[in-house]
C-alpha positions, -999 to +999 in steps of 0.1 A: -030-253-708-054-224-706-067-205-677-105-207-672-126-200-642-156-181-629-151-157-605-177-090-434-187-059-449-164-033-435-174+002-426-159+027-450-150+050-422-132+022-404-113+013-436-104+049-441-091+054-406-071+022-407-057+032-440-046+066-428-031+051-397-010+028-418+002+056-441+007+084-416+021+065-386+055+081-390+074+073-359+092+043-374+096+055-410+130+053-426+144+086-437+170+092-465+189+122-478+183+130-515+214+132-536+220+154-566+201+139-596+176+120-574+139+120-583+111+105-563+111+075-586+148+067-582+149+075-545+122+050-538+136+024-560+170+027-542+152+019-510+136-012-524+102+005-525+079+001-555+077+037-568+045+031-587+027+018-557+040+042-531+045+074-551+013+091-538+022+081-502+056+096-506+041+129-518+017+129-488+045+123-463+068+149-478+046+175-494+060+204-473+095+195-484+090+193-522+096+217-550+066+222-573+049+194-553+068+167-571+106+175-571+132+167-545+158+191-530+193+176-530+206+174-495+172+174-478+159+144-458+128+126-469+105+100-452+102+067-470+067+051-469+065+018-450+058-012-472+023-024-464+020-061-472-017-064-464-036-032-473-073-030-464-093-013-491-129-004-494-148-030-515-159-019-549-191-031-567-171-055-588-150-070-561-162-104-548-175-105-512-155-137-506-118-138-516-111-164-543-077-177-552-068-195-584-035-213-590-015-217-622+019-234-621+032-214-651+037-184-629+062-203-607+058-216-572+062-182-555+035-166-577+012-194-587-017-182-566-037-152-580-064-134-560-095-126-580-100-089-572-129-082-596-151-097-623-145-068-647-132-090-675-153-121-668-161-139-700-133-122-720-106-142-738-071-128-741-043-144-762-008-133-752+023-137-773+058-128-761+083-123-789+108-149-800+115-180-778+128-215-783+157-215-807+153-178-813+162-156-783+158-124-803+183-097-797+212-107-774+234-082-758+257-079-728+252-061-695+281-062-670+295-092-689+262-111-686+240-121-716+206-104-720+181-120-743+151-102-757+127-132-753+133-136-716+123-101-707+093-100-731+081-133-715+084-120-680+063-089-688+038-111-705+035-135-676+029-106-653+003-092-677-015-126-677-016-126-639-031-091-639-058-100-664-066-132-646-071-112-613-100-095-631-115-129-641-103-130-677-096-163-695-059-161-707-039-181-731-002-179-729+008-188-765+046-188-759+052-208-727+082-218-705+070-243-680+099-238-656+107-201-656+077-185-640+077-148-629+113-139-619+121-110-596+157-107-609+174-081-630+195-107-650+172-134-664+189-167-673+188-174-711+174-207-721+158-222-752+131-245-739+100-223-747+071-240-764+040-228-783+006-237-768-002-263-760+032-280-762+045-274-797+082-272-804+091-238-819+107-240-854+140-224-861+128-209-893+113-174-887+084-177-911+075-211-897+075-197-862+052-168-871+029-191-890+028-215-861+017-188-836-008-174-861-024-208-866-026-215-829-042-181-821-067-183-850-078-218-840-084-206-804-102-176-818-126-199-837-130-220-806-144-191-787-169-177-812-192-151-797-168-142-769-150-109-765-115-118-778-083-098-780-046-105-788-016-087-772+019-093-786+048-081-765+083-075-779+115-058-768+129-038-797+164-038-810+179-006-824+213+012-822+227+015-787+223+053-787+186+052-794+165+056-763+128+049-771+095+050-753+069+022-755+052+019-789+019+003-799+009-010-833-024-023-847-039-035-880-047-007-904-083-019-910-091-029-874-110-002-855-112-025-824-074-031-826-068+007-830-090+013-799-071-013-779-037+001-788-049+037-782-064+028-748-031+013-736-011+042-751-033+067-732-025+050-699+012+052-706+009+089-714-008+095-681+016+074-661+047+091-677+032+125-668+028+114-632+060+095-626+084+113-650+071+148-652+105+162-664+104+143-697+079+141-726+065+108-736+072+101-773+057+067-777+029+064-803+003+040-815+001+034-853-005+010-881+023-014-889+029-040-916+039-071-895+030-107-900+013-112-867-006-080-872-017-089-907-027-125-903-041-131-868-079-129-865-085-112-831-083-074-827-048-069-814-022-046-800+015-052-808+038-036-781+074-027-782+085-021-746+120-007-752+154-010-769+174-038-753+206-022-767+202+011-750+214+016-714+185+038-704+159+014-718+177-015-701+168+001-668+131+000-678+135-037-687+159-051-662+143-039-629+115-063-619+095-034-604+096-018-639+085-049-656+056-052-631+046-016-638+046-023-676+023-052-670+000-032-648-002-003-671-010-025-701-036-043-681-052-009-671-053-001-708-070-034-715-096-026-688-101+009-702-106-005-737-132-030-727-151-006-704-150+022-729-130+046-708-118+077-728 
């Protein structure tokens, strides 16, 4: 199954006033005392608030009580932004005047509906591959006596990425597919082996056969859409020694300028986001050439992404928390938009 579709004026002043009222109506806001070692990111997450979505609002609410504008003081009390389930935003030139919803069962019953928020990627084709799957779960490790499998977390991030791209009117092919998992807002994702390759091909046990199968499927779909803007994104969770904490890395084909541009665009988004949300640590992720089968033998310009080390406890936090997996998907999607629109 592939996803394919096409995609009363409100006064800006009214929108702005409503928006400010929602943000700054402070009477009923929850307050919390920062503990030693807390940062804005961790403080919000402990309160069940998406730190990526509400970071700027937290700053606005607490700016007089922050060190260097972004750091907390242990022992001080901070206001937590109220979660706004329906935010009114000024319309942009690319946002449809009438809301359109498309539904795809692969996202699961809770998330099957996707609102089309723009037509920025209309006509574009994206092939998404999450690493491993079927008889091969990839790296398997334990977290609090529960099994973690690489393929489950790569798949969840990839599903979320697909939903983001669809929201901007892209046509998306999920190459590795699990028809009954959907997007899961859990830390511990159940390990199964029922993933298939588009459209409903059983995944071979042999590694080379698996890679060849995915390559053949992508290349056939690439030929099917001749003349369209086409890109491939492969998502993996790395496996290294337990002590090695890594940032998100991006790879591309050594001779593909378009692939290099895509990988670099996503990489630049991650650099900006890390600087904003984790100002106390440098971002060491890179984009570079790499000699991998899917990189070498697939036809579309592509980016191959390693989102963390499943064996490392710090990286596990990046992968286990659903809000972090959502942020990874949103940041990758922003890089995809930047790549297509030529943003430096």
